[in-house]
N, CA and C atoms as an extended XYZ file, in Angstrom:
165
Properties=species:S:1:pos:R:3:atomname:S:1:resname:S:1:resid:I:1 pbc="F F F"
N        -3.931       -2.400      -14.151 N   MET     1
C        -2.985       -3.482      -14.142 CA  MET     1
C        -1.578       -2.888      -14.155 C   MET     1
N        -0.741       -3.354      -13.276 N   VAL     2
C         0.620       -2.838      -13.158 CA  VAL     2
C         1.598       -3.991      -13.348 C   VAL     2
N         2.631       -3.740      -14.095 N   ASP     3
C         3.693       -4.723      -14.272 CA  ASP     3
C         4.457       -4.847      -12.960 C   ASP     3
N         4.498       -6.026      -12.349 N   PRO     4
C         5.183       -6.195      -11.066 CA  PRO     4
C         6.640       -5.744      -11.078 C   PRO     4
N         7.279       -5.774      -12.221 N   GLU     5
C         8.678       -5.361      -12.317 CA  GLU     5
C         8.848       -3.849      -12.149 C   GLU     5
N         7.793       -3.084      -12.326 N   THR     6
C         7.893       -1.624      -12.234 CA  THR     6
C         7.292       -1.070      -10.938 C   THR     6
N         6.858       -1.927      -10.045 N   LEU     7
C         6.213       -1.452       -8.820 CA  LEU     7
C         7.126       -0.571       -7.980 C   LEU     7
N         8.428       -0.829       -7.999 N   HIS     8
C         9.349       -0.011       -7.205 CA  HIS     8
C         9.339        1.449       -7.657 C   HIS     8
N         8.992        1.708       -8.897 N   GLU     9
C         8.969        3.068       -9.422 CA  GLU     9
C         7.855        3.920       -8.805 C   GLU     9
N         6.854        3.303       -8.224 N   TRP    10
C         5.764        4.050       -7.606 CA  TRP    10
C         6.274        4.879       -6.435 C   TRP    10
N         7.328        4.454       -5.789 N   GLY    11
C         7.896        5.180       -4.664 CA  GLY    11
C         8.655        6.435       -5.069 C   GLY    11
N         8.924        6.610       -6.337 N   ALA    12
C         9.676        7.775       -6.797 CA  ALA    12
C         8.881        9.066       -6.654 C   ALA    12
N         7.571        8.971       -6.484 N   GLY    13
C         6.732       10.156       -6.390 CA  GLY    13
C         6.624       10.723       -4.993 C   GLY    13
N         7.387       10.206       -4.043 N   THR    14
C         7.292       10.668       -2.670 CA  THR    14
C         8.640       10.561       -1.973 C   THR    14
N         8.808       11.362       -0.943 N   THR    15
C        10.008       11.227       -0.123 CA  THR    15
C         9.726       10.339        1.082 C   THR    15
N         8.470        9.998        1.278 N   ALA    16
C         8.074        9.121        2.381 CA  ALA    16
C         8.352        7.672        1.997 C   ALA    16
N         8.300        6.818        2.998 N   ASP    17
C         8.458        5.393        2.765 CA  ASP    17
C         7.292        4.913        1.909 C   ASP    17
N         7.573        4.177        0.871 N   ALA    18
C         6.526        3.641        0.002 CA  ALA    18
C         6.562        2.127        0.055 C   ALA    18
N         5.394        1.541        0.218 N   ARG    19
C         5.276        0.086        0.238 CA  ARG    19
C         4.291       -0.328       -0.837 C   ARG    19
N         4.555       -1.455       -1.437 N   VAL    20
C         3.651       -2.002       -2.443 CA  VAL    20
C         3.159       -3.347       -1.938 C   VAL    20
N         1.874       -3.504       -1.941 N   HIS    21
C         1.256       -4.774       -1.555 CA  HIS    21
C         0.401       -5.240       -2.716 C   HIS    21
N         0.628       -6.451       -3.108 N   ARG    22
C        -0.171       -7.022       -4.191 CA  ARG    22
C        -1.244       -7.906       -3.590 C   ARG    22
N        -2.472       -7.662       -4.013 N   PHE    23
C        -3.598       -8.474       -3.586 CA  PHE    23
C        -4.058       -9.306       -4.776 C   PHE    23
N        -4.341      -10.573       -4.545 N   PRO    24
C        -4.803      -11.399       -5.652 CA  PRO    24
C        -6.195      -10.962       -6.094 C   PRO    24
N        -6.494      -11.218       -7.307 N   GLY    25
C        -7.826      -10.910       -7.814 CA  GLY    25
C        -7.768      -10.076       -9.062 C   GLY    25
N        -8.899       -9.865       -9.617 N   GLY    26
C        -8.991       -9.101      -10.841 CA  GLY    26
C        -9.257       -7.636      -10.581 C   GLY    26
N        -9.937       -7.046      -11.513 N   HIS    27
C       -10.203       -5.611      -11.491 CA  HIS    27
C       -10.992       -5.177      -10.248 C   HIS    27
N       -11.822       -6.042       -9.726 N   HIS    28
C       -12.689       -5.693       -8.600 CA  HIS    28
C       -12.186       -6.276       -7.276 C   HIS    28
N       -10.875       -6.387       -7.120 N   TYR    29
C       -10.339       -6.989       -5.895 CA  TYR    29
C       -10.729       -6.197       -4.652 C   TYR    29
N       -10.919       -4.889       -4.774 N   LEU    30
C       -11.297       -4.088       -3.603 CA  LEU    30
C       -12.642       -4.524       -3.046 C   LEU    30
N       -13.563       -4.845       -3.901 N   ARG    31
C       -14.878       -5.313       -3.439 CA  ARG    31
C       -14.787       -6.712       -2.853 C   ARG    31
N       -13.951       -7.531       -3.420 N   ALA    32
C       -13.848       -8.919       -2.976 CA  ALA    32
C       -13.012       -9.063       -1.712 C   ALA    32
N       -12.106       -8.124       -1.444 N   GLN    33
C       -11.177       -8.257       -0.326 CA  GLN    33
C       -11.156       -7.001        0.538 C   GLN    33
N       -12.316       -6.476        0.841 N   VAL    34
C       -12.403       -5.240        1.615 CA  VAL    34
C       -11.667       -5.374        2.947 C   VAL    34
N       -11.921       -6.434        3.676 N   ALA    35
C       -11.311       -6.597        5.007 CA  ALA    35
C        -9.787       -6.648        4.920 C   ALA    35
N        -9.252       -7.344        3.934 N   GLU    36
C        -7.799       -7.456        3.806 CA  GLU    36
C        -7.165       -6.111        3.457 C   GLU    36
N        -7.778       -5.386        2.529 N   VAL    37
C        -7.223       -4.095        2.114 CA  VAL    37
C        -7.309       -3.086        3.253 C   VAL    37
N        -8.461       -2.991        3.900 N   VAL    38
C        -8.622       -2.050        5.015 CA  VAL    38
C        -7.708       -2.438        6.168 C   VAL    38
N        -7.574       -3.716        6.428 N   GLY    39
C        -6.676       -4.172        7.489 CA  GLY    39
C        -5.240       -3.779        7.237 C   GLY    39
N        -4.793       -3.947        6.004 N   ARG    40
C        -3.413       -3.585        5.649 CA  ARG    40
C        -3.195       -2.087        5.791 C   ARG    40
N        -4.145       -1.292        5.292 N   LEU    41
C        -4.046        0.164        5.413 CA  LEU    41
C        -4.038        0.597        6.876 C   LEU    41
N        -4.888       -0.012        7.675 N   THR    42
C        -4.983        0.340        9.091 CA  THR    42
C        -3.668        0.094        9.809 C   THR    42
N        -3.066       -1.045        9.569 N   VAL    43
C        -1.784       -1.376       10.207 CA  VAL    43
C        -0.731       -0.322        9.873 C   VAL    43
N        -0.628        0.043        8.606 N   HIS    44
C         0.396        0.999        8.194 CA  HIS    44
C         0.079        2.424        8.649 C   HIS    44
N        -1.190        2.807        8.635 N   LEU    45
C        -1.542        4.147        9.106 CA  LEU    45
C        -1.313        4.289       10.604 C   LEU    45
N        -1.660        3.283       11.373 N   LEU    46
C        -1.417        3.342       12.815 CA  LEU    46
C         0.075        3.361       13.124 C   LEU    46
N         0.864        2.598       12.395 N   ALA    47
C         2.316        2.599       12.614 CA  ALA    47
C         2.893        3.988       12.296 C   ALA    47
N         2.414        4.619       11.230 N   ALA    48
C         2.911        5.941       10.870 CA  ALA    48
C         2.488        6.977       11.914 C   ALA    48
N         1.302        6.840       12.454 N   TYR    49
C         0.815        7.768       13.471 CA  TYR    49
C         1.632        7.639       14.759 C   TYR    49
N         1.970        6.416       15.108 N   ARG    50
C         2.720        6.172       16.349 CA  ARG    50
C         4.190        6.549       16.224 C   ARG    50
N         4.739        6.498       15.027 N   SER    51
C         6.151        6.798       14.789 CA  SER    51
C         6.293        7.717       13.601 C   SER    51
N         5.859        8.964       13.729 N   PRO    52
C         5.958        9.885       12.585 CA  PRO    52
C         7.418       10.133       12.199 C   PRO    52
N         7.630       10.313       10.925 N   ALA    53
C         8.984       10.592       10.428 CA  ALA    53
C         9.433       11.947       10.937 C   ALA    53
N        10.686       12.043       11.281 N   SER    54
C        11.213       13.340       11.724 CA  SER    54
C        11.397       14.224       10.525 C   SER    54
N        11.166       15.493       10.698 N   GLY    55
C        11.353       16.355        9.562 CA  GLY    55
C        10.831       17.667        9.754 C   GLY    55
């Protein structure tokens, strides 16, 4: 469980772009929302692959 007010701090551990997505549900939301979670990850991974950060 994460306090929504502190979610921005998760990005401090990386120099890459960090996004936070909140999914409704309890402790087992991954099992209940597999398609939504995988879909969200897929969209962001494909976007990163198509437009890699310069560096």
